[in-house]
N, C-alpha and C positions, 0 to 999 in steps of 0.2 A: 504494500500500500504506500503510495507516495506521501511524503511528509508535507504538511502545510508550509507555506512560504515562511511564516514567522518562525516555525520550528527549525526549518533549514537554516534561516538566518542566524538563529540562536546557536545552532550546532556549529555553524561556520565560525562565529565570533567567539565561541566558548574558550578556545585555547588562549586568546588574548587576555583573558581574565584570571589566569593562573597566578600571576605575580603583579605587584604594583608597577614594575617597569613595563610589563606587557600592556597593562591598562593605559599607561601614559603613551606608549607607542601607538595604540589604537586611537587615542585622543588626538595625537598629532596627525595621524593619517586622515582622520575625519575632518579636522579643522584645516590643515594646511594643504591637503591634496584634494579632498572632496568638497571642501567649503561648507561643511555642515557643523552644527553645534555638537560638541562632544559631551552630551548630557550624561551625568553620573560618572564620568571618567576622570575629570579633574575638578577641583573646587571652583566655585563661581568667581572667586577673586583671581585665580589664575586665568580662567577663561576671559574675564574682562580685561586683564592685563594684556593677553594676546591680542585682543581686539584693539586696544589702544596702541600697541606697538605697530600693528598693521596700518592703522590710521596715520601713524607718524612716518609711514613709508620705510619702516625697518624691515629687513629680510632675515629669516632664520639663518641663512648661510653666511651672513656678514661677520667679519671679524670684530672682536671687541677689544678696545684699547683702554687699559686702566691708567690713563694719564692723569696725574694730579692737577688740580687747579693751580692758578698762579700762586706764587709765594705770598703775595700781598693778600689775596683772597683767603688763603689758608690761615694766615695770621689773623685776619679779621674774623674768621669763623671761630678760631680758638678764643679770641678776645670776647666775642659776643656770647660765647657759651661757657664762660668761666664758672657760673653758678651750676650749670649742668655737670661740668667736669668735677666741681667740688662735691656735688651731691653724689656723684658716682664713684668718687675716688676709692672709698673703702670697699664698696660692693664689687667694683670691677676687679679689685685685687682678690677678693674672696671667690668670685666667679672663676677667675683664671686659675686659682689654686685648686678649686674643685674639679676643673676640667684638665688639670695638669697631666693626668694619666691617659688622656685621649689625644687625638690629632686635631681637635677643634680649635678654632680661633674665635675670639670675642671682638666684635666691632661695635663702636658707638658712633652714630652719625648725628649731625645737626638736623634741623627740620627740613633742610633742602637735600639731604642725602650725602653731604660731604663728611667723610670720615674724620672724626676728631680724636679718636682713640682706637688703637689696634693692638692686639696681643703681640708682644715681642717674643716670638718663638725661634728656635734654631732654623736655619735655612734648610728645610726638608726637600730633598730632590723630588719627592713624589707629590708635591703640592705646588706646581708651577702657577696655577691660577690664583690660589690664595696668597702666594708669595708676591704676586704682582699687584693684587687688589688690596692687600692689608697694609696700606700706608696712609698716614695722616695726609689729608688734602685730596685724596682720590674721591671723585663723585660717583657714587653707585646708585644714583636715582634711576628710575625706570627709563627716562629719556636718554640716559647715557649708556646703560648696559642691558636694556630690555627687562624682561620679567625676572625678578628675584624677590626674595622675602623682604629685605629691607626696602627695596624699591617700591613694592606694593604698599608697605606700611607708610612710607613717605607720602604716597599718593592718596591712600584711603584712611589712614589713621587707625586701621584695624590690624590686629595680630594675624600672622599667617605663616605657613611653611611652604617652601617650594623645593621639590625633590627632583634631582636629575633632569630627566627630559621635560619636566614642567617649565624649565627655563626656556625663554623664547629662542635664544641663540643656541645653535647646535654646539658651538665651542664651549659652552658653559655647562654641558650636561653631566659633567663629573662632580658638580657642586651640589651640596645639600645644605639648606639654610632654614633657620627658624628665627623670626623677628617679632618684637613687640614694641608698641608705642610708649613714649613717656610724655605726659602732658604737663602743662604749667597751670598756674592758678587761674588763668583765663579760660582753661579748657582747650587751649590750642596745642598743637603738636610742638613739643620742645626738642625731641630727639627720638632716635630709634636704636634699640639694643638688638644686636644680632649675634647668633652663634652659627658658624659655618664649618663644614668639613668637606674634604675633597677626596674622591675616589671610593666612597662607600657610604652607606646609610648610617644614620646615628644608631648607636647601640643603647640609647636611653631615650626618654621622652624629652627631647630638646625643647619642644614648645612649652612644656610645663616649667622647665628650668629657666628659660629666658623670660617667661612671664613673671615668675616669682621675683627675679632680680630686677626686672623693669619696674615692677610695682614698688619694690623697696627704694629704688632710685627716685621714682616719681614722688613717693611720700616724703623723701628727704628734700627734694627740690621744692615741693609745695611749702614746706616749713621754712626753707631758706628764703623764699620769696614773700613770706608773710611779714610785712613790716608793721610793727605795733598792733598786733592782733592777739586776741584770745584764741589759743589753739585748743580745740577739743579732740580728745582721743576717746573713742567709744566702740563697743561691740556687743553682740548678743551674749557673748561669754567673756568673762575677764581673762580667760586663758589666752585669748587672741590679741589682747592689748600688747603694744610694743612688738608686734610681729608684722609681716607684710599683709596680714589679713585685717589689720585694724582699720577702722573708719576714722577719717579726719575731717575737721571743719575749721574754717577761719572766720572769726567774728570781729567786726569793727567796733569802735567805741559807741556807735549809735545803735548797737544791737541788731545789726544786719549781717546775714550770712553771706560772706563774700565768695566762698568756694567750699565745695565738698569733693573729696576724692571719690573714686568709683565705689568703694565699699560704703562710704557715707551716703551716696545717692541711692544705693540699693536698699540700705536699711531704713532710711527716712522716706523713701518714695518721692523725694524732691528732685525735680529735673532742672533746678537752678535757672528759672526764667526770671531774669532780673536779680535783685538782691533781696530775698524774702527776710522777714523778721525771724528772730530766734524763737519767738512764741509760736509762729506758724510751723516751724520746722521741728523744734524741740519741745514745744509745750511748756516753756519755762522762760522766766524773765532774765535779762542780762545780769541783774544783781545776783540772782541765785547761781547763774553759771560762773560769775566771777568768784563766788564762794568756793568753787571747785579748786581754783588756784590758791586761795588763801589757806584752805584746809589741807591741800596737798595729799589727798587720799582719794581712792576710787569710790564713787558712790553709784547708786542705782537711780535710773530715771525712766519714766514711762513716756514714750513718744506719743504724739497725737494719733498715730495710726494704731496704737495699742501695744506696740512692741516694747518690751522692757530691755534696757541696755545698761551696761556698766560703763561709767564715764568718768574722765578726769580732765583737768584743764591746766594750762600754763600760759604765761604771757611771753611774747617774743618781742625783741627789740627791733630797731630799724634795719638791722642786718640779720635778722632771724635768730639772734642769740637767745638762749633760755635764761629768763630772769626769775626762775623759781627761787633763787637764793639772792636776789638783788636786795639792796638796802636803800633807804631813803637818803638823799643828800640835800644839803642846804643850797638855796639858790634864790634868785629874784623871782618875783611873781610873774611867771610866763605861761601860766596854765591857759590852755585854750580848749575849746570843745572838740578839737580834732585829736587830742592826745588822751591816752589812758594814763591816769595819774598814779602817784606813788601810794595813795591810800588804797588803791586796788591791789597793790603788790605787797602790802604789809602782811606779814604772817600773824597767826593767832598767838604764837609764842614769841616773846620779846626778851631781849637781854635786860638784866637788872642794871640799875644805876639811874642817875639823874638825867643822863642823855636820853635814855629810853622814855622816862617820864615826860620829857618834852617833845618826843616824837609825835608825828601825826598818826592817829589811829584811823581805822576805817569809818568809825561812827562819830568821832569827836575832832572836828577840824581845829587846828591850832593857828593862831594869828602870828606867832613868832617864827614858825618853821613852815615854809611853803612846801607843797607836794611837788616832787620832781617828776618830770615826764620820762617816758621810756627812752627818749632821745638823750636826756641827761644821764640815765643809767648806762646807755650804750657808750657815750663818750667817756664816762668814768671807767667803764670796763676796759676800754682801749688804753686809757692813760695808765691804769694800774698794771696792765699786762705788757 
């Protein structure tokens, strides 16, 4: 009995589905040779990247040149991204140490796809592509090297992986990469973290690893960019505080929520349209939230959506410094409504002595000692150190 056409087609194509590489080969055949959509064979992000590359008149057989941008542009990129590099300094070291037993390389790009950090590994003869690409100043955006994980993230702002033949250009099909975005306090793309290997697939979940480190760097960047704000750390379990899973929020002196990280948006259900009030997001007043900083201990809070969270707070200076241990300083009366004052930073426990008796408390203003702003504390910290 003859088989139906659909069954014959399925039988004909079945061998292509035995391995990921065979599925990718079939996807390339359908897209590049037959001009049809490779549905179910590659991710939508890869397919859309292929379309953009074709629209840009790139050809799969073209050679790719990993030429660095000009020295002046590379220097400008490093200067513009000092905070991002500062935020990633520790975590990049940890990530590279973790991957030290593999052939993977870690790349960090700016928002335009220019590499601002690359793993310094021995010159491995078996990695000619990574050796050429992993240099500060090389632009690996989609418009320069076609489809790649970091290139897609630069374009879309969404995490992705690109494996072997999923790269648009044939000469890059030995590469396997996973990348994740890093956002700033405005919700804009600040950079892209990527891990790549050449000549074989990852032997671990690279997407999970790069996502964890990207989140950690992003959380650090958000705090560095938070000038004179009350920073809230919260989660549905206290175990997750001070981990990449913690939710973060930045509150200004007027009681407005300036930003939430991804975990914060998911827990509160707030999509950050404008700058909502703390009452609408946290169901609490700015005064009560400031108490979190004064008491320096984790407390429980019921959000307006009914979810209970463990929460703690701290104040940041104009440079993102932690003022949990800041002390009041004397100075002229320069208080303005745009500053968080020292009375908000005074702890419940004070040192003994007449100096303490004259200090400004949270509830009893003093006419002889003015409250210093966070700017004053930041300047004092700089002078002392």
